[in-house]
N, C-alpha and C positions, 0 to 999 in steps of 0.2 A: 299546411296552407294548399288545398284544391281548389283548382277553377274549373271552370268549363273546359272540354276537347282533352281531359286526359292529364292538363299542367297542373304542374306542384311547384312548391316553394317552400326551403326550409328559411327559415326564420333564426339568426344567431343575435343573441343580445350581450356586446361586450361592458363590462362593467364600467362606469365613468360616471362624472357627472353632467347632468345638460341643463343648460340656463334657462332661466324665465317657465313661460309659461307649459312648453315641451314637457319639463320636466314632471308637472304636475298632469299632462296628458296622459305620460308613458308611465307615471305610476297609477294612474286608476285604470289603464288598460293591461296593464300587467298583473293586476287582480284576476282579471277575466280568461286572458288570452294566455294558453301554456307559451313558453320562451326556450328554447334550446340553448343548454350555457354550455359555455367555450370547455372544451375536455381539460379536466386539469392537468394532464399529464404533457400538454403542449405548451409550454408558458412563452410568452411573448418576450423577444426581448432576453438579457441576461439578467437573471433572477436577484443575484449579490446584489445588481445594481439598480433595481426596483424594489428591491424591499430594502424598507428603512430601520437600521439597526435600532432594537430598543432594548438598553440596557438594565437588565435586573439585577440586583445583587444576590437574590436567592438564586436566579438560573446561574450567574457567573461561580459562586460558589458550588452550586453543583458538577457543572460542568468541569471545573477547576479538580473538583476532588475525583469523578468519573477519570479524569485524564491522570492524578495521580496515579489511583489504582489500576487504569492502564496501562503504565508504563512499569509498574512493578509486576504486573504481569505478563509485560512483555520479554523482560529476564527470561522469561521460560520457553519462547519464543525457539523454533529450530532455527530462525536467522542469526540471533542474538547469542545464544546458549555457547556454541562455540567459541566465539570473540572473547566472553566472558571467563571463560574455562580458561583461556589464555591467560587474563588477566588474573584468575585465581593462583595459576603456578606460580607468577612474580609473586604473589601473596604470600605462597607457602615460603617459599624461600628468604623474604625480607621478615619472617617472622619473627628473628632476634633484632632486628633492627630497632631503635627508642623509637617512644610513641610519638615524639612530635612528626620523626620522618613518615609515618605510616600513617599518620595524620595529613601530612602536606599530599602525600600520591593520592590518598582519597578525595581531598577536595580537588586536585588537580586535573584526576580523572573525571569528577563530575562538573571541572569549568569546562573541561573539552565537548564534554556532550549538552551543556548549555548555549556555549558557542555556537556547536554545530545547527545545535535546533533553532537559534536566532538566526544564523544566517540563510539555513533552510526555509523559515519562514518568510524570513525579509525578500527572499528572492520570488518567492511565491507572490507575496502582495503586490511587488513589483513589478510581474508579468502581468497580473490580473489588472494593476493599473494600466497597463499598456495596452489590454484588449487580450489577453490570453485567458481561457479559461481553465485552470488547471487545478486540480488536488493533491491530494496526498499519496507519495509515492509517484509523481509525475516523472521525477529524473529517470523512473524506469522507463518510460516511454521516449528515449533516446538511444538509438544504437551506437551513441559514442560513449555514451556514461556505461552502458552494459559493458561494451569492451574493454574502458579502462578499469571497471570493476573487477570485471573476469580475469584482465590480467593482474591486476593489485592482489588478488587473494590466491591468485596461481603461486605468484611471487612467495607470499606470506607462506604457501603449504610448503614450497620446497624447503623454505629454512624449517619449517617445523618439522619437516622430514629428514633435514639432518645436512643436507647439500650444501649448506652454508649456514655464517652466524652474522645474524644483522648487526649484534652489537659490535663484532670484530671487525666489519668492513667499514661501519660510521664511526670508529675512533682510530686516531692518527696510528703510526706504529711504533713511534716512540712512546715510552712511558708505559705505567701499567695499565692493564684492561679491565674495568670495572665491572664485578662479578654480579653484578645487580642492577637491573634496569633503572634508566634514569627517569626523572621526572617528564621530559619531551615522551617517553613512553608511555607513560601514564596521559598525558595530555591527547596523544593521537590514537592510542586505544579508544579514549571516550570518542572521539571522530567517528573512528571505526566503527564502532558500536553503534552510533546514530544512522551510518548509513547504511548498513545491513538491516537494519530494524524496519527501513521503510515500506518494503514488501509484507511486511507481517502487520495486519491489524488485530489486536489483542480483543480480549471483551470486553467492552466499556467505553474503548478508543472511538468508535464512529460516531456517537450520538455528539460525544466531547466535541471533536475535531471539528463535524458539522457545523457547531454554533460556533466554535472559535473563528471560524473563518468567515461568517455573517454578519461579523461583529465589527465593531472600529479596530484599530490595528494594537490599542493599546489593550482591548479586551483579548486579541488574537494571542500577542506575545504573552499576557497571562495564562492563559489556557495552555500555551505549548509549553512553558516555563514549570508551572506544575507535571508536565507530561515528561519533561528531561527531568525532574527534580525525581519521580517515581524512579526511570529507571538508574538514575544514579544512587537511589536509597540503599540497595542491599549493599555493597560494595562500600559504600561510605560508610555504613551502622558497623559494620566489620572494622575498617579502618580505626573508628572512634573509639571500638571496644575491643583493643589488643587482647584481653582477657579470652577472649570467643575463637583468637588464632590458636587455643593448645587445642581445641574441637580439630584441626586441621591436620594431618597426617605430616611427621616430621620430612626433611627434604632427605632424598636418597638418589640412587640410581635409579629407583622407579617413576623420578618425575623424568628423565629423557624419554624414557620408555613413554611414558604418558605423553609428553610431549609430540611424539612422532606421530602414537596413534591418534593424535588431534588434530593434526593435517589429511586425516580421513575425510571427515564432515567439511574439510575447508574444500579440500578437491570436489566432492560431491556438489557444493555449492557453483564451483566453476562449471561442473555438465548441466547443473540446473540453468545458468545465466545463457552457457553456450545454446540448450536447447530452445530457449525465451528467442534468444535472436533468431535461430534457424525458422522457427515458429512462424515470427513476426516480420522478418526481413527475406528469409531465404537462403540460400546454401551457398550462393556468393560470400555473402558477409561472413556466413560461418566459418570457411573457407580463409577469411583474410584474420578472424579470431584465431584460426590454430595457430598461423603463422605468427600472431602475436607472442603466443605462448610459447611456439618454439623460441623465439628470440628472448623471451623471459628464461629459460631454462638455457640457453649459453650465456645469456649475463649472469645469472645462479653458477654454472659452470665456472667462470671465472672467478667468482669471488670466492667459491669453495675453494677452487686448487690453488690460489696465490693470496690466501686471505691477510687483512692488513697491510696488504701495499696500494702504494698510491697508485700508480700504473695499471692495474689489475682495477680498480673502483672507478679510474676513469673509462677504462674499457666498458665494464660493464654500465655507468652513466650513459655512454653514448648510445650504446643497444636500447635500453632502458629507451630512453630519447625517440628514438626509431621505432620504439612500441607504442608510444604516445601519437608518434605521427602517423603512422597506422591507422590505428583506433580513431585520429580526428577527419583525416581526410578520405579515406575508403569508405565510408558508411554511405557519403553522398553519391558515389559513385557504384556501388555494387548492390546496395539495397534494392531488393526487387518491390515492385509497390503490389503490397499485400493488403486487402481492404480488410479493416480492423473487424469486421464482423466475420471475417472467415481465417483470422489468425489462429482463432482455435476453434477445432473444427465442430460444427453442430451436428449433434448426433443424433439417433432415435426420432425422438418428437419434438425436441427444440428446432425452436427458428430463430434465426435472424433478430435482433431485436429492432423496433423502428416506430416512432411515437406514431404511424399512421398503421400498423399493425396493433397497438395497444387500441386506439381509438375504433378498428375494425371488430376488434372482438369484444369489446364493450360494447357496441350496438349492436350486437347479437345476442346480447345477454349472457356472455359467456366470462366466465372468471378466467382471469390471467395473473399467470405469474412471471415475472421478471426476475432473469439471475445477473446481476454487475458482478463481471468478473473480469480478469486479467491472467494472462501468463504467467507474470511474475510476482504475482497473489499467490503465496503459499498459502495463506489462510483458505480463498478461495480453491484453489486445486482439492486439499484436505477434506473443505466441506461439500467439493462436487461427487469424491470417491465416498465418503465416510457415509453420506446420507442423500442427497441428489440422486445417484445413481442406483441409490437400492431397489431392490423388486418391490418391497412392501411401498416405498414410497411413489415409486412409479403407477402401482397398482390403484393407491391412492389419488393419482391425478386422475389417471383414466375414468377411473369413477365419477370423480366429480366432472370430467370432462375440462380441465383446468388448460388455457390454451398453453405453451411452455415458449417463451422467449428467453433468449439470452445475449444481452448486453457486453460484447468484448469490449473492452478498455486498453486491450495491449499497447494499442497505439493512440496517438492524441486524436480524440474524439468531440468535438464541443457539444453535440446534439448529445452524448452520452452525459457527458459533464455538466448541460444544462438538466438532463431529467436530474441526475444525484443531487444537484442544488434545490430543484426543487421539493426533493426527499428530505433537505436538509440535510443530505451525505456531502462530503467532501473527497469519498476514496471509495475503493472497494475493500472487500465484498459488500454488497447491499442486495438485499432482497425483500421486494415489493409484490402483494396479493394484492388485485384490482379487484375488488368485488363490484360486482353489478347493483346500480342504486345506492352506490358510497360512493362520498364525492372524492375521496382521499383513499390512496391506498395503504391497505396494514401491512407495517414493517416488523421483520423477522428479525431477529439476534445478529450478530456477526458468525457467532459460532454454531452450527445447527448441528441438529441430531435427528434422526428420521422421528423419532417423539415430537419432536418439536413441530415438522414440518407436519405430518399427520395431525396433528392437534389443531395446526391453524386450519389445515383444509377440513376436518370435521366441525369447527366453527363457523364453515358457509352457511348462510341463510339455503334453508330445504327447496324455497321457492327459484332461488338462484340458479343452483346446481340443476332442479328438475327442468326449468324452463333453457337452458343452457343444452341440457341432453334431449330437449325435445327438437329444440332447433337443428342439433345436429344428425337427427334421426331423419328430419325432412329433408337431408344434403343428399 
């Protein structure tokens, strides 16, 4: 609205119920007067709380089916495969066991996965009820969890490399030692598979998880149960059909060599976790983590030098308690305050994401592409290097004059969490293309290829790219 003297006002109409005659008056005026709508990318309050869950059986079945398929694909992700490979070696060793024993191992492994998912979801829902806005993989936003996870994997890697045998140290010195892993090993292998799976988001998982976390707790648990069953299904199927084990190679000396080789991806995962800590929290906390790894190595030396002796196990246990203490109490003192938007370097044409930046570019009639990412998200890192950083993709962005924003969720950020919830997602990766004139952004798949991105840019309205280019030329 323009007034005399160069004065102008913008009117913003917030959707709501207006009682009495005022409602009729506003409804009549709205037909003749333009009204600026509130930007859809700036949700008011918590979108989870303000959105009433609507239960649809078809939507529940679809989300559960996508979650199950996503759990199946999760077995192939680099986060999970090394752990499942360890379990596969155990299955080769136990190939001659009775059928009911193999089935018991399979069901206990599945139980470990189910219980871990239920605990994870229960903690997530409890923290959300307390006012925290968290999503899938939220535990990787904690430096304490990252340090403990790196120490645990380093301990496992030392055992696989041959420094000591976990089975010998956990069995009393007297009596015969079991050659095959016990049921507890199957259960905790399932637990570890879930823990290392959370940095990865397999295809089909994003929409299913986003839907589940916006519904009632019962629906949320149902969808995550389907995801857990998908993750457990391949190994359980193998134990239910012992005849399939004949396709596996026979046990032999090669198994020890292969087990030691498996330590390589485990140690690589430790390096990645150390990189995430350094990126997000600074070099001081990285030094604390390296101290923890040194203590773990010393504990492993005691377990390997004096195997199956109570005093060596006790010394190693005390050292490992020190590792836990360092991991829990030092992050608050040593972690540098690094803004989440700079935790991952924003390079080239990418700018740090803010809701205001999205609104500003949209008001200019310019398309906006938002990359929701995190340092601990392996799928995000792969997509950025395989697709988003490719020259042909960057050229397509430039030709369409698309504003590139990167929302880094390495550390907890309520604004990014709210934006993801508004998109119907609860974690990263997520990719949103805001098109001028469209109320809702276009979402791209969790797994990107250069062709997917360039096709999405090619489908932009010609008027949008033309006006955006004209606006850019006027600057």
